[in-house]
N, C-alpha and C positions, 0 to 999 in steps of 0.2 A: 285614134286608130279604131276602125270598125272591126267587127268580128271576122269579116272576110279577109281584111288585111292581116289580122293576127294569124288566121289559118294559113294564108300564103307564106308569111314569114316563117312559120313553124315548118311548113312543107319544104321550103328552101333549105332550112337548117338541117332537117332530117336527110335530105338528098345529099348535102355536102358532107355530112358525117358518114353516111354509107359509102359515098365515093371515096372518102379518105380511109375506108376500111375499119371505121370505128363502129362498134355495135350500138344500136339505139333501142333501149327498152323503155317501158312505160315510166320508170322512175326518172330517167334522163329527160324524157319528153316533158314530164311535169315540172322538173327543175327549170328547163329552158322556158317553158310557158310562164312560170313564175317570174323569171327574169324579164320577159317581155312585158308582163303586167306591171311590174315595179317601174320599169322604164317609162311605160305609157302613163302611169299615174303621177309620175314626177315631172313629166314634160310640160312646158308652158303651152297654153292654148290661146289662140287669138280671140275666141269667143268669151274667154275669161280674162281678157286684157293682160295676157302674159302670166297669169296664175295657172297652176297645174290642177288637175282633178283632186290631187291630195290636199292642196291648199284650200280648194273649195269645200272639200269634205270637212276640214277643220273649221272653216268659216261657218258652215251650216250647223254642225253638230257639237262644236266645242268653241263657240265664239269668245274671243278676247282672252283665251287661256294661253298656256305656254307655247303650244304648237300652232297657234293661229297667227296669220301674218299681221293682224291688228290686235294690239294689246292695250289694256288700260294701265295708265301710270298711277303710281301711288302719290297722292298730293297731300298737302297740309291744309288746315282749316282756311287760311287766307287765300289759297288757290281755289279751293272748292267754293268759296264765297263769290268768286268771279263768274261762276256758272249760274245763270239765271234760275233754271229749274231747281237746282240744288238749293240755292238761296231761298226759294219759296218753300220747299219742303222743310228745310231747317227752321224757317220762320213758323210754320204750322207746328212743328215738333216743339219748339221753344214755347209757343203760345199755350199749347196743351200741357206742357210741363208746369206752367204757372197756374192754369185753371182749366176746368172742363168747359166745353162750349155747348150751349143749347142750340140745336139745329132748328131750321125753319120747319113748318108743318109738313113740307114735302121732303124734308131730310137734307136740305142743302146747308152749306155754311152760312153764317150770318153775313149780311151785306158789308158790314164794316171790316170783318176779317178778310173777305174776298177783296175789297178795295185795297186794304193794306198789303195783302200778298200780291195783288196784281201790279201795284206800283213798283215793286222791287224785281219784277220779271220783265219779259219782253212785251212791248206794246202790241196789242192785237189790232190788225188793220181796221176791221169793221168797228170795233169799239172806239177807236180813235177817230174814224171818219164820221161816225154818228155823234161823237162827243158825249158819249153816255156818262151820266153821273151816277146812276144806279147800275151796278154790274153784278149780275148773278153768276154763281159758280159755273154753271153749264155754258155761259158765254165766254168766260175766261178760261180757255182750254188748259193752259199751263197750270193754273191753280187747281183745277179739277184733276189733272194728271198727278200733281204733287200729292193730293189727298189719296188718290187711288194707290199710288206707290206705297204710302205709309200703311194703308189698310191691308194690301196684299202681303206686305212684309210682316204683318201681325203686330205692328207697333201702336196702332190706334184701334178703337172699337166704338161702336154705337150701341147704346142701350137706353131704351125708353126716351129716345129723342135727344140724348146727350152724347157728345163725342168726347172721348177721354183717352189718355195714354194707357196702354197695357203694361204689365210688369216687364214684358220684353221690350216695350218702347222706352221705359224709364232706364233700363239697362243700356239700350242703344244710345240714349241721350247722354249717358255718362262718358262716352267716348265719341266725340263729334267727328274726328277724322275717319274712324272706322264706319260710323253711321253714314257720313257723306259718301264714302266710297261705295257702300252698299246701295245707297239711293241711286247713284250714278249707274252702277252695274244693272240694277233692277229696271231703271228707266229704259235700258237698251234691250234687255232680254226677258223681262218679267211681265211687262204690261202689253197686252195686245193692242196694237195701234188702231185696229178696227173698232175699238171701243167708242171712238169719237166720230164715227160715220155710220151710214146705213147700208154700206156695201157689204154683201154677205161673204165674199171671198176673203177669208182671214189670212190667206197665205201672202198676199201682196204686201211687200214692205217688211212684214214680220220675219219671213224667211230670208236669211242671208243679210241681216242688218249690218253685220261686220263688213260685208262686201260693199254695202252702200257707203260706209265710212271710208273704206279703201278707195272707192271711186272718187269721193270728195277730195281725198288727199292727192290723188293722181291728177285730177282735172280742175280742182277748185281755185287755182290761182287766177283763173280768168272767169268772167261772168258767163254763165250758161243757163239756158232755159231748162225747166224741169224735164222737158221732153228729151233733152240730151242725155240726162242720167237715166231716164226711163228706158231709152233704147238700149243702153249698155246693160241695164239690169235685166231686161227681157231677153237678151242674148243668152244669159246664164240661167234665168228662170222664166220659162216661156209661159207666163200667165197672161190671159187677155186683160187689157186695162183700158177700156174705152172711156172711162171717166177721169183719167189722169189721177187715179187714187193713189198711185205710188208716190207721185210728187207731193200730193197733199199730206199723206200720212208721214212720209219720211222727211221731206225737206221743209215744207211750210209749217209743219207742226213740230215733230220731235227734234230735228236738227236746229230749227230756229229757237225752240224753247230752251235747248241746251246752250245756245249762243255760238254754235260752231259754224253757222252760216249767217251771212247778212243777205237781205232780200231787197230787190227794187222792182218796181213795176215798169216794164218797158213799154212806153207809149209810142214808140217808133214803128212797131209792128202790130197790126190789128186795126180796129177791134175784131174780136175780143183781145184785150191786152193780156200779156203773159208776164209772169214773175220770172226774174232771173236770180241766180244764187252764186255766191262766192264764199269761199272758206274764210274763217277768221283766225286770229292768233290763238284762240282757245283750242283749236283742233290739235296742233302739235303739243300743247300743254297737257291735254287729256289723254291723247293716244300716242303709242309708239308703233312704227311700221317696219316690218322686216323687208 
């Protein structure tokens, strides 16, 4: 409802009240205006795929919490181990609990650690296509993401070229279920997805990540191109995206690294060929939807 519609509705109400012989003062006007606004904020909107402005507010500013239409489930260690990105982060945490790691001269993880962490995560298309034997951390995006999560949580630190656990990290390691839950939450709301690309607009994908999860739950039973989800996302968040960066950041990186989507390259349309996405059984395991 636009401002003009609100004004017209208010005028109609005032006229009806005066016609009925009831006095209309500023207090009654404000009360009725508040009723209109509450009704407007709770009404489903087509550009939000049936969600209300209030739903979208909670998605944007309080994602995955009690009032949000998408919430994180509490899982146990065996369930968390099914999530590739969490598996990789816990591997790094466990490795550092056993010993400190000497980083490369440029500050990256040792190749052997990268290779071991990469093998327990999602295969990266370029790495597999090139049949790379030596994999650097910056090439294995999910491994890099796992390390960033642990660093931002304050669980690991680098000093004089050596990576080690912090006191906070050792405490986290003592409760794996709680640690895994925090890793999952932080992967969604704590790491800027623009970290992994050169596109300056950091809003795309980062803002409203819970809405992207909700869209995947709504439409993910069927294969869809990334452009399908991008169109729905841009109806709610009108950001220019000429590089399909939304698809890359959210679907081919984060959601794929978490294992909540599977990907396939559709060679029936193009070239250039496009990726299609479909949700996996991990989605309802990790998230609940109102």
